C-alpha angles and dihedrals in degrees: 000000000000127000118200115193118213105187100187129107141172089229135359113250114225094231095046116115094173123113095264136147138194110227131177087217140357125212092239096188092052092046092049091048091052092048090051094046090051091050090052092048091050092045090057089050093047109038123172094026123138122225116227100168144358121213124193112205141145128085105350106329088182084075090064109110113248090239091059092048092050091047091052094047091046091050097045093049089047091053097039117025120212 
């Protein structure tokens, strides 16, 4: 399984203990590139694994642009086949 943390929120909930941050804007391209670079690094460290599921969590992962979600899913399935 793969967990992808998206730490950005519109507002910080008073009960939240997750690593989450309120930002006026996020450099989506830079964040996507960093996620993809981290996936590539982890794939080198964990070769030959099989991917059964991907979970998006964190702050408010529904704020993640669809293009970023697609890029993460495509990269993860390329690194670790199902």
